[in-house]
BAFI-3210 file (N, C-alpha, C; in Angstrom, 3 decimals, decimal comma, padded with zeros to 6 digits):
// residues 294
n [1|2|3|4|5|6|7|8|9|10|11|12|13|14|15|16|17|18|19|20|21|22|23|24|25|26|27|28|29|30|31|32|33|34|35|36|37|38|39|40|41|42|43|44|45|46|47|48|49|50|51|52|53|54|55|56|57|58|59|60|61|62|63|64|65|66|67|68|69|70|71|72|73|74|75|76|77|78|79|80|81|82|83|84|85|86|87|88|89|90|91|92|93|94|95|96|97|98|99|100|101|102|103|104|105|106|107|108|109|110|111|112|113|114|115|116|117|118|119|120|121|122|123|124|125|126|127|128|129|130|131|132|133|134|135|136|137|138|139|140|141|142|143|144|145|146|147|148|149|150|151|152|153|154|155|156|157|158|159|160|161|162|163|164|165|166|167|168|169|170|171|172|173|174|175|176|177|178|179|180|181|182|183|184|185|186|187|188|189|190|191|192|193|194|195|196|197|198|199|200|201|202|203|204|205|206|207|208|209|210|211|212|213|214|215|216|217|218|219|220|221|222|223|224|225|226|227|228|229|230|231|232|233|234|235|236|237|238|239|240|241|242|243|244|245|246|247|248|249|250|251|252|253|254|255|256|257|258|259|260|261|262|263|264|265|266|267|268|269|270|271|272|273|274|275|276|277|278|279|280|281|282|283|284|285|286|287|288|289|290|291|292|293|294]
n.u [-008,950|-011,199|-010,510|-008,398|-009,647|-010,970|-008,897|-007,770|-009,986|-010,067|-007,728|-008,050|-010,180|-009,021|-007,205|-008,953|-010,034|-007,900|-007,398|-009,674|-009,404|-007,091|-007,762|-009,714|-011,383|-011,098|-008,419|-007,448|-005,856|-006,470|-004,541|-003,403|-001,342|001,064|002,626|004,897|005,916|008,372|010,973|010,656|011,400|013,865|013,817|012,848|010,549|007,664|005,527|004,637|004,035|006,115|006,341|004,389|001,965|000,332|-002,126|-003,389|-003,264|-002,135|-004,168|-006,424|-007,467|-008,522|-007,631|-009,866|-009,982|-009,850|-008,434|-009,633|-011,204|-009,694|-007,408|-004,612|-001,661|001,021|004,047|005,845|008,875|011,248|014,395|013,967|015,388|016,273|015,728|012,526|011,972|013,779|015,678|017,109|018,937|017,762|016,064|012,937|011,449|012,406|011,551|008,882|008,140|008,803|006,941|004,456|004,795|004,755|002,298|000,163|-000,500|-001,571|-004,285|-004,634|-005,885|-005,300|-004,784|-003,454|-002,217|-000,953|001,244|002,269|005,452|005,412|003,311|004,184|006,296|004,607|002,957|004,810|005,725|003,394|003,399|005,499|005,866|003,355|-000,175|-000,866|-002,781|-004,255|-004,553|-006,822|-007,509|-006,070|-005,344|-004,660|-002,911|-002,300|-000,831|002,374|002,937|002,847|004,783|006,328|006,120|007,837|010,118|011,018|011,799|013,771|015,903|016,735|017,174|019,476|018,930|016,559|016,990|017,519|014,824|013,648|015,152|014,206|011,637|012,225|012,877|015,372|018,900|021,575|021,182|021,136|019,449|018,381|018,508|015,869|014,406|015,336|014,108|011,543|010,930|008,624|008,651|010,309|008,801|006,508|007,395|006,924|004,606|001,490|-000,870|-001,541|-002,566|-004,873|-006,706|-008,654|-007,426|-007,710|-007,698|-006,685|-006,663|-005,036|-005,608|-004,091|-002,499|-000,158|002,480|005,793|006,904|004,611|003,752|004,958|003,837|001,710|-001,727|-004,112|-002,937|-001,172|000,821|003,074|002,417|000,495|-002,918|-003,010|-001,285|-001,806|-004,509|-004,491|-004,297|-003,518|-001,841|000,634|-000,555|-002,432|-004,668|-007,559|-009,535|-010,546|-012,100|-012,233|-013,627|-012,834|-010,288|-008,095|-007,699|-005,372|-005,811|-007,990|-007,718|-009,454|-011,096|-011,418|-013,653|-014,076|-016,629|-016,727|-014,951|-011,990|-011,052|-013,126|-014,030|-013,567|-015,963|-016,445|-014,432|-011,663|-012,887|-013,540|-011,152|-009,258|-009,077|-006,245|-002,733|000,288|001,651|-000,462|-002,274|-001,835|-002,925|-005,580|-005,866|-005,803|-008,218|-009,911|-009,490|-010,541|-013,160|-013,728|-013,318|-015,427|-015,476|-015,997]
n.v [058,545|056,972|056,215|054,575|052,405|051,313|050,433|048,437|046,720|045,934|044,471|042,465|041,201|040,339|038,539|036,636|035,672|034,516|032,438|030,956|030,088|028,742|026,532|025,331|022,818|023,123|023,407|020,996|018,402|015,904|013,216|010,964|008,470|007,045|004,133|002,398|-000,547|-003,140|-001,922|000,714|004,304|005,629|008,236|009,568|011,185|012,645|015,041|014,655|012,661|009,891|007,328|004,336|005,487|007,064|009,289|007,960|005,057|001,957|000,221|001,646|002,850|005,590|008,101|009,281|010,962|014,230|017,565|017,956|017,572|015,242|015,677|015,883|014,151|012,116|010,640|007,706|007,240|004,806|002,855|000,264|-002,039|-003,185|-005,003|-004,565|-004,324|-002,985|-000,186|003,142|005,814|005,726|003,763|001,583|001,531|003,759|005,819|005,560|005,796|008,519|009,790|009,060|010,217|012,827|013,194|011,867|012,811|015,010|016,909|015,787|013,352|010,064|007,941|004,819|003,731|000,920|-001,161|-004,312|-005,082|-002,696|-003,051|-004,965|-003,548|-001,870|-003,308|-004,457|-002,227|-001,516|-003,770|-003,474|-000,911|-000,097|000,938|003,930|006,483|008,121|006,881|005,825|003,453|000,858|000,305|-002,248|-003,274|-006,270|-007,337|-008,112|-008,801|-011,320|-012,672|-014,265|-017,144|-016,959|-015,638|-017,574|-019,454|-018,060|-017,883|-020,344|-021,668|-021,127|-021,283|-020,091|-017,388|-015,501|-015,267|-013,964|-011,686|-010,525|-009,923|-007,963|-008,725|-009,372|-008,492|-008,105|-010,728|-012,165|-012,952|-010,070|-008,073|-007,402|-009,357|-011,735|-011,133|-011,353|-014,033|-016,530|-017,654|-015,952|-013,557|-014,074|-014,236|-012,480|-010,844|-010,528|-009,773|-007,405|-004,889|-002,264|-001,242|-001,567|-003,577|-003,494|-006,027|-006,582|-008,689|-010,013|-011,649|-013,393|-015,685|-016,573|-017,384|-018,972|-019,092|-019,032|-021,583|-022,688|-021,420|-021,544|-022,246|-019,687|-016,738|-013,624|-013,688|-013,181|-012,919|-014,896|-015,838|-016,532|-014,904|-012,215|-011,977|-012,062|-014,331|-016,390|-018,529|-019,767|-021,065|-023,076|-021,335|-020,730|-018,753|-015,615|-015,415|-017,499|-019,350|-021,368|-021,258|-019,401|-015,863|-013,083|-010,955|-008,245|-008,045|-007,914|-009,091|-007,111|-006,354|-004,474|-003,334|-001,307|001,021|000,865|-001,652|-004,152|-006,279|-009,761|-012,183|-014,692|-016,426|-017,216|-016,108|-012,655|-011,574|-009,625|-009,075|-008,681|-008,412|-008,477|-005,965|-004,425|-004,382|-002,010|000,442|-000,682|-000,727|001,980|002,687|001,428|002,812|005,314|004,432|003,749|006,245|007,579|008,592|007,204]
n.w [024,588|024,014|021,559|022,118|023,639|021,479|019,940|021,654|021,780|019,199|019,098|020,731|019,513|017,214|018,434|019,474|017,074|015,714|017,554|017,379|014,658|014,710|016,098|014,642|012,768|010,043|009,607|009,694|007,690|005,335|004,247|001,644|001,666|-000,320|-001,068|-002,722|-004,500|-005,296|-007,540|-008,063|-007,669|-005,268|-004,076|-001,874|000,363|-001,236|-002,924|-005,312|-008,011|-008,682|-009,513|-010,452|-009,906|-011,149|-012,970|-015,107|-017,162|-018,797|-018,140|-018,207|-016,050|-014,257|-012,076|-010,009|-007,819|-006,520|-005,894|-003,136|-000,072|000,365|-001,023|-000,689|-001,497|-000,698|-001,444|-000,703|-001,354|-001,603|-001,221|-003,048|-003,505|-001,366|001,739|002,879|005,567|006,859|008,229|007,534|005,762|003,248|003,328|003,565|005,945|007,366|005,708|005,617|008,440|008,579|006,930|008,048|010,668|009,840|008,454|009,540|012,154|014,904|013,958|011,603|009,269|007,843|005,153|004,011|000,932|-000,545|-002,514|-003,545|-002,442|-001,065|000,679|002,412|003,595|004,925|006,558|008,275|009,543|010,968|012,625|014,272|015,079|015,663|015,233|013,825|015,436|013,860|011,443|009,053|007,415|005,461|002,025|000,193|-002,579|-004,488|-002,371|-001,104|001,455|002,521|001,349|-001,707|-003,822|-005,980|-005,248|-003,330|-005,238|-006,635|-004,755|-004,502|-007,043|-009,475|-012,186|-012,904|-012,456|-014,729|-015,526|-013,334|-013,342|-015,602|-014,618|-012,952|-010,525|-009,750|-009,540|-011,843|-012,498|-010,175|-006,998|-005,104|-002,110|-001,424|-002,784|-001,400|001,044|000,424|000,462|001,302|003,840|005,321|005,057|006,464|009,138|011,009|013,305|011,877|012,760|014,050|013,405|013,875|012,357|009,422|006,824|003,508|001,200|-002,008|-004,654|-007,581|-010,678|-012,938|-014,247|-016,436|-017,257|-017,149|-014,556|-012,941|-012,719|-010,619|-008,413|-005,719|-005,846|-006,990|-008,826|-009,476|-011,355|-009,942|-007,116|-004,877|-003,960|-001,289|-000,077|-001,020|-000,342|002,315|003,866|006,758|006,292|003,975|000,981|-001,258|-002,247|-003,917|-003,903|-002,744|-000,646|000,999|003,298|004,790|005,487|007,551|008,235|008,521|011,407|010,974|008,241|005,201|002,262|-000,591|-003,009|-005,789|-007,638|-009,509|-011,590|-013,824|-014,058|-013,195|-010,442|-010,535|-010,274|-011,042|-011,526|-009,384|-007,111|-005,886|-006,974|-009,196|-012,846|-013,498|-013,858|-011,740|-011,728|-012,835|-010,699|-009,305|-010,483|-010,093|-007,382|-006,863|-008,013|-006,273|-003,981|-004,703|-004,862|-002,200|-000,956|-002,082|-004,657|-006,847]
ca.u [-009,348|-012,142|-009,739|-007,578|-010,664|-011,291|-007,731|-007,755|-011,111|-009,609|-006,538|-008,793|-011,007|-008,052|-006,587|-009,955|-010,244|-006,743|-007,506|-010,727|-008,869|-006,060|-008,427|-010,736|-011,155|-010,686|-006,961|-007,004|-005,581|-006,416|-003,504|-003,350|000,114|001,298|003,792|005,151|006,496|009,723|011,277|010,297|012,386|014,100|014,145|012,404|009,195|007,436|004,287|004,272|004,091|007,416|006,310|003,183|000,715|-000,256|-003,567|-003,889|-002,190|-002,627|-005,441|-007,600|-007,851|-008,325|-007,823|-011,009|-009,839|-009,346|-007,869|-010,783|-010,835|-008,761|-006,626|-003,179|-000,923|002,352|004,593|006,944|009,870|012,307|015,343|013,155|016,316|016,582|014,780|011,461|011,782|015,040|015,774|018,353|018,532|016,860|015,275|011,443|010,926|012,548|010,808|007,471|008,057|008,777|005,654|003,454|004,992|004,590|000,996|-000,870|-000,619|-002,407|-005,677|-004,633|-006,208|-004,516|-005,028|-002,298|-002,534|000,258|001,319|003,183|006,431|005,063|002,372|005,015|006,862|003,514|002,534|005,954|005,725|002,271|003,656|006,669|005,700|001,879|-001,009|-001,127|-004,156|-005,077|-004,783|-008,250|-007,499|-005,038|-005,726|-003,487|-003,057|-001,364|000,104|003,383|003,309|003,031|005,897|006,051|006,863|008,779|011,079|011,509|012,414|014,895|016,962|017,342|017,456|020,023|018,426|015,454|017,498|017,190|013,340|013,525|015,699|013,233|010,537|012,663|013,069|016,812|019,843|022,609|020,928|021,086|018,342|018,860|018,045|014,452|013,950|015,519|013,132|010,051|010,723|007,392|008,843|010,666|007,689|005,617|008,010|006,639|003,102|000,650|-002,245|-001,482|-003,233|-006,045|-007,631|-008,899|-006,545|-008,608|-006,832|-007,101|-005,856|-005,030|-005,743|-003,463|-001,466|000,195|004,021|006,448|006,900|003,355|003,519|005,587|003,194|000,476|-003,026|-004,247|-001,827|-001,109|002,011|004,222|001,972|-000,721|-004,030|-002,664|-000,579|-002,516|-005,811|-004,333|-004,429|-002,404|-000,833|000,886|-001,079|-003,085|-005,972|-008,184|-010,614|-010,027|-013,161|-012,316|-014,093|-012,222|-008,845|-007,988|-007,025|-004,849|-006,772|-008,414|-007,592|-010,602|-010,898|-012,194|-014,108|-014,696|-017,489|-016,519|-013,663|-011,624|-010,927|-014,034|-013,623|-014,078|-016,458|-016,758|-013,194|-010,854|-013,748|-012,852|-009,936|-009,402|-008,283|-004,990|-001,453|000,801|001,787|-001,767|-002,963|-001,459|-004,115|-006,843|-005,909|-006,130|-009,670|-010,582|-009,232|-011,385|-014,477|-013,821|-013,418|-016,722|-015,251|-016,548]
ca.v [057,333|056,151|055,456|053,495|051,326|050,681|049,602|047,255|045,768|045,202|043,631|041,297|040,467|039,579|037,364|035,551|035,169|033,687|031,384|030,085|029,603|027,721|025,284|024,898|021,621|023,467|023,397|019,643|018,006|014,550|012,807|009,807|008,008|006,053|003,174|001,571|-001,926|-003,212|-001,515|002,199|005,045|005,785|009,533|010,033|011,582|013,648|015,394|014,537|011,182|009,488|005,865|004,069|005,901|008,253|009,559|007,081|004,003|001,051|-000,511|002,528|003,383|007,110|008,606|010,297|011,874|015,529|018,388|018,272|017,169|014,249|016,093|015,867|013,007|012,015|009,339|007,160|006,524|004,175|002,022|-000,994|-003,164|-003,607|-005,550|-003,512|-004,183|-002,304|001,327|003,841|007,001|005,493|002,558|001,648|001,779|005,202|006,801|005,321|006,511|010,037|010,139|008,820|011,360|014,163|013,407|011,183|013,369|016,148|016,812|015,315|012,048|009,645|006,548|004,333|002,809|000,233|-002,095|-005,400|-005,030|-001,657|-003,504|-005,637|-002,593|-001,157|-004,238|-004,642|-000,992|-001,546|-004,869|-003,141|000,461|000,079|001,593|005,382|006,731|008,934|006,072|005,206|002,196|000,585|-000,268|-003,188|-003,934|-007,351|-007,333|-009,225|-008,956|-012,682|-013,144|-014,793|-018,337|-016,743|-015,278|-018,737|-020,124|-017,287|-018,073|-021,776|-022,182|-020,156|-021,330|-019,139|-015,951|-014,654|-014,774|-013,076|-010,383|-009,909|-009,462|-006,916|-009,286|-009,670|-007,601|-008,826|-012,169|-012,835|-012,375|-009,004|-008,198|-007,339|-010,634|-012,711|-010,820|-011,881|-015,444|-016,762|-017,992|-014,605|-012,402|-014,472|-014,529|-011,384|-010,852|-009,666|-009,655|-006,312|-003,768|-001,866|-000,685|-002,493|-003,627|-003,919|-006,753|-006,675|-009,577|-010,000|-013,068|-013,547|-016,681|-016,980|-017,359|-020,190|-018,959|-019,232|-023,055|-022,913|-020,684|-022,273|-021,663|-018,703|-015,767|-012,512|-013,875|-012,962|-013,125|-015,739|-015,400|-016,815|-013,619|-011,102|-011,892|-011,864|-015,508|-016,650|-019,731|-019,858|-022,205|-023,143|-020,772|-020,253|-017,841|-014,682|-015,338|-018,869|-019,309|-022,654|-020,710|-018,249|-014,619|-012,403|-009,887|-006,835|-008,418|-008,325|-008,990|-005,950|-006,456|-003,207|-003,543|-000,139|001,420|000,358|-003,215|-004,617|-007,490|-010,935|-013,058|-016,079|-017,314|-016,652|-015,057|-011,689|-011,163|-008,821|-009,634|-007,876|-008,987|-007,844|-004,392|-003,843|-004,111|-000,717|001,259|-001,285|-000,308|003,422|002,697|000,997|003,941|006,283|003,986|003,926|007,618|008,113|009,258|006,264]
ca.w [025,514|023,222|020,475|022,814|023,856|020,204|019,533|022,510|021,442|017,887|019,285|021,394|018,590|016,325|019,086|019,482|015,765|015,437|018,355|016,636|013,356|015,031|016,671|013,787|012,081|008,746|009,489|009,517|006,323|005,052|003,503|001,249|001,668|-001,288|-000,676|-003,927|-004,369|-005,882|-008,914|-008,256|-007,350|-003,825|-004,001|-000,613|000,443|-002,390|-003,032|-006,713|-008,419|-009,357|-009,841|-011,272|-009,132|-011,935|-013,056|-016,084|-017,476|-019,927|-017,772|-018,371|-014,705|-014,190|-010,764|-009,782|-006,649|-006,944|-004,721|-002,222|001,256|000,186|-002,129|-000,376|-001,800|-000,371|-001,911|000,227|-002,248|-000,781|-001,892|-003,092|-003,799|-000,077|002,629|003,336|007,052|007,442|008,423|007,051|005,038|002,011|003,497|003,575|007,347|007,847|004,963|006,077|009,601|008,314|006,358|009,230|011,726|009,218|007,790|010,285|013,473|015,195|013,565|010,296|009,121|006,731|004,501|003,317|-000,171|-000,898|-003,659|-003,545|-001,338|-000,217|001,765|003,166|004,544|005,691|007,567|009,234|010,240|011,911|013,575|015,081|015,648|016,166|014,306|014,145|015,852|012,816|010,321|008,965|006,869|004,506|000,789|-000,213|-003,857|-004,790|-001,321|-001,038|002,833|002,840|000,402|-002,979|-004,146|-006,953|-004,391|-002,889|-006,322|-007,001|-003,868|-004,528|-008,295|-010,356|-013,655|-013,073|-012,183|-015,808|-015,536|-012,188|-013,684|-016,520|-013,820|-012,015|-009,128|-009,455|-010,002|-012,317|-012,581|-008,839|-006,185|-004,250|-000,728|-001,478|-003,231|-000,297|002,163|-000,030|000,535|001,997|005,297|005,892|005,046|007,484|010,362|012,041|013,617|010,994|013,379|014,976|012,807|014,690|011,303|008,160|005,620|002,357|000,483|-003,370|-005,318|-009,018|-011,174|-014,389|-014,358|-017,733|-017,540|-016,679|-013,015|-012,412|-012,540|-009,290|-007,470|-005,223|-005,976|-008,075|-008,714|-010,531|-011,918|-008,819|-005,667|-005,037|-003,155|000,212|000,345|-001,540|000,328|003,831|004,696|007,837|005,843|002,630|000,497|-002,679|-002,307|-005,171|-003,544|-001,730|000,447|001,452|004,694|005,537|005,727|008,495|007,757|009,613|012,030|010,334|006,726|004,534|000,838|-001,152|-004,414|-006,241|-008,951|-010,292|-012,014|-015,087|-013,874|-012,204|-009,606|-011,259|-009,222|-011,710|-011,342|-008,467|-006,520|-005,017|-007,494|-010,596|-014,084|-013,718|-013,369|-010,537|-011,970|-013,070|-009,510|-008,790|-010,782|-009,563|-005,944|-007,010|-008,241|-005,008|-003,088|-005,111|-004,498|-000,686|-000,711|-002,664|-005,983|-007,949]
c.u [-010,268|-011,385|-008,867|-008,505|-010,784|-010,135|-007,671|-008,776|-010,571|-008,595|-007,259|-009,522|-010,223|-007,544|-007,615|-010,241|-009,145|-006,846|-008,666|-010,152|-007,848|-006,619|-009,394|-010,409|-010,799|-009,193|-006,482|-006,842|-005,622|-005,530|-003,748|-001,763|000,429|002,593|004,057|005,840|007,876|009,830|010,913|011,390|012,690|014,388|013,784|010,998|008,839|006,010|003,716|004,613|005,389|007,441|005,023|001,890|000,082|-001,677|-004,197|-002,752|-002,828|-003,874|-006,580|-008,053|-007,564|-008,628|-008,844|-010,901|-009,227|-008,860|-009,124|-010,284|-009,693|-007,716|-005,113|-002,563|000,358|002,895|005,885|007,925|011,083|013,110|014,582|014,079|016,631|015,464|013,772|011,328|013,051|014,858|017,145|017,908|017,658|015,960|013,669|010,997|011,198|011,762|009,328|007,232|007,964|007,525|004,626|003,576|004,678|002,948|-000,019|-000,822|-001,429|-003,760|-005,889|-005,266|-005,436|-005,055|-003,668|-002,738|-001,086|000,183|002,463|004,153|006,194|004,194|003,139|005,747|005,797|003,122|003,602|005,921|004,547|002,673|004,643|006,591|004,226|001,061|-001,315|-002,517|-004,959|-005,053|-006,178|-008,270|-006,353|-005,619|-004,542|-003,611|-002,017|-000,316|001,192|003,885|003,451|004,095|005,442|006,833|007,842|010,036|011,794|012,229|013,831|016,149|017,429|017,627|018,025|019,558|017,377|015,784|017,213|015,728|013,160|014,212|014,687|011,958|010,881|012,845|014,416|017,650|021,030|022,498|020,918|020,040|018,998|018,247|016,573|013,790|014,071|014,454|011,765|009,935|009,488|007,664|009,396|009,642|006,706|006,222|007,652|005,134|002,308|-000,729|-002,205|-002,184|-004,570|-006,994|-007,691|-007,937|-007,269|-007,595|-007,370|-006,104|-006,073|-005,025|-005,388|-002,388|-001,101|001,749|004,593|006,532|005,760|003,099|003,986|004,914|001,852|-000,773|-003,203|-003,264|-002,091|000,073|003,175|003,747|000,672|-001,793|-003,783|-001,967|-001,400|-003,851|-005,622|-004,459|-003,173|-001,371|-000,703|000,429|-001,673|-004,482|-006,324|-009,296|-010,165|-011,104|-013,289|-012,469|-013,398|-010,852|-008,798|-007,264|-006,389|-005,886|-006,905|-008,141|-008,864|-010,546|-011,916|-012,394|-014,778|-015,376|-017,380|-015,054|-013,239|-011,506|-011,917|-013,593|-014,326|-014,617|-016,778|-015,549|-012,194|-011,639|-012,972|-011,587|-010,209|-008,579|-007,278|-003,839|-000,839|001,057|000,401|-002,582|-002,700|-002,676|-005,434|-006,840|-006,265|-007,573|-010,375|-010,444|-010,210|-012,901|-014,764|-013,914|-014,731|-016,601|-015,619|-017,846]
c.v [056,350|055,414|054,305|052,308|050,547|049,838|048,349|046,269|045,141|044,210|042,248|040,487|039,771|038,325|036,307|034,966|034,169|032,328|030,390|029,455|028,486|026,479|024,725|023,610|021,861|023,385|021,953|019,157|016,441|014,074|011,307|009,452|006,873|005,272|002,160|000,349|-001,911|-002,668|-000,008|002,978|005,204|007,228|010,245|010,542|012,686|013,941|015,279|013,110|010,860|007,828|005,631|004,586|007,053|008,437|008,612|006,094|003,063|000,276|000,310|003,072|004,753|007,464|009,679|011,306|013,137|016,416|018,857|018,125|016,178|014,509|016,077|014,506|013,066|010,650|008,963|006,615|006,137|003,296|000,533|-002,230|-003,945|-004,145|-004,405|-003,465|-003,344|-000,800|001,740|004,896|006,851|004,212|002,693|002,143|003,261|006,163|006,702|005,983|007,979|010,437|009,992|009,965|012,623|014,280|012,659|011,521|014,457|015,924|016,314|013,736|011,534|008,221|006,069|003,439|002,261|-000,872|-003,047|-005,271|-003,820|-002,041|-004,332|-004,670|-001,998|-002,094|-004,465|-003,395|-001,119|-002,653|-004,335|-001,676|000,738|000,847|003,022|005,611|007,491|008,095|005,605|003,922|002,145|-000,085|-001,023|-003,867|-004,928|-007,429|-008,510|-009,275|-010,347|-013,492|-013,700|-016,112|-018,097|-016,306|-016,594|-019,582|-019,380|-017,490|-019,365|-022,235|-021,052|-020,075|-020,441|-017,714|-015,135|-014,234|-013,849|-011,593|-009,763|-009,299|-008,209|-007,402|-009,712|-008,684|-008,393|-010,425|-012,889|-012,197|-011,250|-009,187|-008,123|-008,753|-011,673|-012,293|-011,215|-013,326|-015,679|-016,916|-016,761|-013,725|-012,911|-014,785|-013,439|-011,586|-009,893|-009,364|-008,382|-004,923|-003,402|-001,279|-001,616|-002,417|-004,269|-004,609|-006,917|-007,616|-009,529|-011,385|-013,113|-014,501|-017,125|-016,828|-018,659|-020,211|-019,270|-020,692|-023,465|-022,238|-021,364|-021,522|-020,628|-017,486|-014,639|-012,472|-013,884|-013,389|-013,963|-015,261|-015,617|-015,548|-012,392|-010,854|-011,932|-013,181|-015,809|-017,739|-019,416|-021,142|-022,010|-022,534|-020,390|-019,202|-016,798|-014,582|-016,841|-019,110|-020,498|-022,240|-019,407|-017,002|-013,978|-011,175|-008,661|-006,971|-008,736|-008,158|-007,850|-006,336|-005,338|-003,503|-002,417|000,114|000,623|-001,143|-003,788|-006,016|-008,754|-011,874|-014,486|-016,943|-016,551|-015,657|-013,942|-011,088|-010,194|-009,332|-008,548|-008,583|-008,067|-006,396|-003,754|-003,717|-002,808|000,348|000,662|-000,791|001,191|003,599|002,262|002,082|004,954|005,840|004,091|005,343|008,326|008,856|008,404|005,813]
c.w [024,637|022,107|020,975|023,093|022,593|019,738|020,421|022,163|020,104|018,049|019,833|020,424|017,607|017,027|019,134|018,142|015,369|016,409|017,759|015,424|013,716|015,419|015,898|012,994|010,619|008,499|009,377|007,972|006,278|004,072|002,941|000,991|000,717|-001,074|-001,907|-003,606|-004,973|-007,281|-009,113|-007,619|-005,709|-003,481|-002,714|-000,574|-000,617|-002,351|-004,506|-006,960|-009,175|-009,569|-010,595|-010,716|-010,009|-012,116|-014,156|-016,363|-018,531|-019,500|-017,905|-017,138|-014,794|-012,728|-010,595|-008,625|-007,051|-005,665|-003,883|-000,853|001,493|-000,818|-001,853|-000,569|-001,253|-000,835|-001,157|-000,804|-001,641|-001,649|-001,859|-003,555|-002,538|000,747|003,160|004,789|007,689|007,382|008,045|006,168|003,922|002,117|003,815|005,093|007,908|007,055|005,380|007,451|009,429|007,807|007,400|010,220|011,225|008,923|008,630|011,806|013,666|014,751|012,240|010,384|007,788|006,359|003,729|002,131|-000,564|-001,942|-003,452|-002,242|-000,550|000,937|002,819|004,249|005,403|006,985|008,590|010,092|011,399|013,037|014,480|015,669|016,079|015,070|014,576|014,368|014,736|011,549|010,232|008,372|005,894|003,241|000,152|-001,469|-004,157|-003,744|-001,136|000,539|003,263|002,075|-000,783|-003,206|-005,210|-006,320|-003,797|-003,975|-006,580|-006,090|-003,808|-006,019|-009,211|-011,669|-013,819|-012,846|-013,471|-015,955|-014,356|-012,576|-014,637|-015,707|-012,946|-010,504|-008,767|-010,036|-010,459|-012,314|-011,226|-007,925|-005,177|-002,867|-000,584|-001,787|-002,132|000,791|001,693|-000,049|001,546|003,505|005,882|006,022|006,199|008,818|011,421|012,217|012,826|011,603|014,394|014,557|013,567|013,562|010,193|007,229|004,494|001,476|-001,013|-004,122|-006,841|-009,504|-012,656|-014,330|-015,795|-018,085|-016,780|-015,247|-012,412|-011,984|-011,040|-008,160|-006,963|-005,543|-007,222|-007,793|-009,663|-011,253|-010,962|-007,404|-005,685|-003,959|-001,727|000,674|000,115|-000,643|001,912|004,552|005,651|007,246|004,379|001,961|-000,914|-002,733|-003,612|-005,139|-002,394|-000,553|000,874|002,947|005,553|005,846|006,575|007,866|008,803|010,127|011,151|008,788|006,174|003,009|000,267|-002,553|-004,981|-007,555|-009,846|-010,661|-013,304|-015,161|-012,759|-011,548|-010,514|-010,252|-009,814|-011,476|-010,345|-007,660|-005,672|-005,642|-008,789|-011,608|-014,389|-013,242|-012,199|-010,656|-012,150|-011,844|-008,824|-009,162|-010,358|-008,072|-005,965|-007,214|-007,047|-004,068|-003,460|-004,712|-003,066|-000,206|-001,207|-004,072|-007,191|-007,603]
res [x|x|x|x|x|x|x|x|x|x|x|x|x|x|x|x|x|x|x|x|x|x|x|x|x|x|x|x|x|x|x|x|x|x|x|x|x|x|x|x|x|x|x|x|x|x|x|x|x|x|x|x|x|x|x|x|x|x|x|x|x|x|x|x|x|x|x|x|x|x|x|x|x|x|x|x|x|x|x|x|x|x|x|x|x|x|x|x|x|x|x|x|x|x|x|x|x|x|x|x|x|x|x|x|x|x|x|x|x|x|x|x|x|x|x|x|x|x|x|x|x|x|x|x|x|x|x|x|x|x|x|x|x|x|x|x|x|x|x|x|x|x|x|x|x|x|x|x|x|x|x|x|x|x|x|x|x|x|x|x|x|x|x|x|x|x|x|x|x|x|x|x|x|x|x|x|x|x|x|x|x|x|x|x|x|x|x|x|x|x|x|x|x|x|x|x|x|x|x|x|x|x|x|x|x|x|x|x|x|x|x|x|x|x|x|x|x|x|x|x|x|x|x|x|x|x|x|x|x|x|x|x|x|x|x|x|x|x|x|x|x|x|x|x|x|x|x|x|x|x|x|x|x|x|x|x|x|x|x|x|x|x|x|x|x|x|x|x|x|x|x|x|x|x|x|x|x|x|x|x|x|x|x|x|x|x|x|x|x|x|x|x|x|x]
***
């Protein structure tokens, strides 16, 4: 009888322990969800890096974040030749929805870091599906959520198609569906004021190519400040903190003084000395800073 009581006590003790563990915050996982821009792979969700989100690059940025509380990375790899607002087996909205439903639910917390057209896809998701309750904030590097003047040119002037193809913005010399979606009028046709979390906007400043002459204001060779800094209107902004022009709700310029590429406050205030592609590692550094690793 005594042995039976010991067994029962042992069983009850194990059940209580399991219940405590199951409800413990230790089981919560914090995820960083990476959403790439145009020109990367479309292999689907992954827990390894298949694009330019690696640990080092030519800009000298080194990802400081390690496998700690924020060690879980997930990459949203979608078909970036297609309109980022569309859904389908390999499309951005379906892949992003899958990532959010998997990693931003329950006791998990998540952060989204996006680049270029990946920010377009992210903002469209927030506008149409709402802000996930467990999403803490978005880090947007060289956001193309407001479109690009280069895409405007590409859909009207066939002479510039070779340049667009060189930049990876065209297929077989003609604008593809992604490029068409990136026209400034198209990209600004949905409501960007719906985010309930802060979108940290990081802009690049490196205009040194023929196409840049057709881009309004300061730019990173492909996206100008009016788009990358979250302004409500497409225009000739030369400052990411221009108080005379309105910004979309929850969009705030982020200027990281630490990292491989510090923010440039002397020209193009609030922007970085990096071109469009270079803003991907800059965004990584900003994420490291926000998470306390820099």
